[in-house]
N, C-alpha and C positions, 0 to 999 in steps of 0.2 A: 504494500500500500504506500502510495506517495502522499505527502502532506506538504502544503505550503500556505503561506499567508501573504497578502498584499495589503498594505496600508496606504490610503489616499486621503489627502485633505481636500475638502470641498467647501467652497465659499457660499454655503446655503444651509439653512437649518435642517436638522435630521428628518423631520416629517416630509419636507420637499424632496430630499435626496432619496429617502425610502420609497416614495411614490415613483420617482423617475426610474429607480432600479427595478421596479415591478412592471414598468410600462413596456409591453411587447414591442411596440413600434420604436421606442427609444433604443431598446436592446438591438434590434435588427439594424438600425442606423449606425450604432456603435461598432457593428461587425461588418460594415459594408465591404471592406477589403476582402472578406471571405465569401461574399455574395450570400450572406445569411438571410433567411426568410422564415417566417412562421408558416407551417404547412398543415398543422393539425391542432386540435384542442382549441384553446382560446387564442386567436390570432391577432386580436386588437385590444387596446385598452390595458387597464391595470389588472394584474393577476391578484388573486386572493387565496386564502387557505383552501386547499383541496383542488384548486385549478390545475389543469395540465396544459402544456404547450409542447408542440413538436417543432423543433428548429431543423432546418436543412441548411448546410453550409459546406463550403469547399475548404478543406485543410489538408496540407501535406500532399497535394496533388490528387485528392480523392473527395468525392461527395459523401457526406455523412448525414445521418438523421439521429437526433437525440430527443426523446420524449421525457420531459421532466414534470414533476408534480411539486407544488408548494406544500411542504409537509409540516412546517412550523411558521407561525405568524404572530409577532408581538410588536405591533405598530407603536412607535416608530423606532424601536430598538433593534429588532432582528427578524429575519425570515430565512428559511432554509428551502432550497430546491434540491431534489434528488432524482437521479435518472430512474425512469421506469423501464425504458428500453433504449438501446443505442450501442455505441461502440465500446463502452466501458463495462468491465465486470462490476465496478462500483464507481459512482460519482455522487458526492455530497458537497454542496456549496452553501456555507452559512455566510450570510451578509449581516454584519454588525454596524450600527450607527450610533455614535456618541457625540454629544455636543463638545465643541472644542473650547468653549468658554468665551468666544468672541463672536458668536452668532453663526459660526460655521459647523461643519461636521467632520469627524474623523471616521472614515469608512474603512472597515476591516473585513476583507474577504478571507475566509478560512475554507480551504478546499482539500478534500481527501478523495483520491481516485486510484483505481487499479485497472489495468488493461486485462483482457481475457488472454487465453492461450498459455497459462502457466509460466514456465521459465522464459519463453519467448516474449510474452507480455511484460514480464519484469525487466527484461533487457531493454525493450522499447521505452518503458516508463523511465528507467534510470538514465538512459543515454540520449533520449530524444524529448519525451514529453515533460520531464521535470524542468526543462528550460522553456519549451514551447508554450505550455499552459500558463505559467505566470506572465509571459509576454502577452498573450491574448487578454488576460485579465487587466493588465496595465493599459493596453490599447483601449479596451472598453471603458475603464475608469477615467482615462484622460478625456475621452469623448464626453462621457456623462458629466464630468466636472466642468468641461467647457460650455455646457448648456446653461450654466449659471453665471457665466461672465458677461 
């Protein structure tokens, strides 16, 4: 299992950042470089507890689909999405939002994932995805943070 965290400062209050992070269209815009789009479940608007969304995107030269469900929701502090089906053996993404004391938000993404295929998957995780996945989250966060400037 791989684990990583990405911390991002955002110049907006936690409730606004929380809402943008749950907005399907904002998410797909943040991943435009990978041609990401919502193709199933809730494909527009803000996700809520129990909602699912299926994203399709091109990464590492291949098109992938990932269906995620919002499994935990504590507005405006935290929500969690987990893969129901897709390329990973396991994918869990916890999104935490804390006031920074100056009207902004410290956003902390905590991600645990594992690829399928046993030893081969562990090699892919260790030598490819452990760098690639944090990079994608940083791209997404930079876009989302820029929407408040």
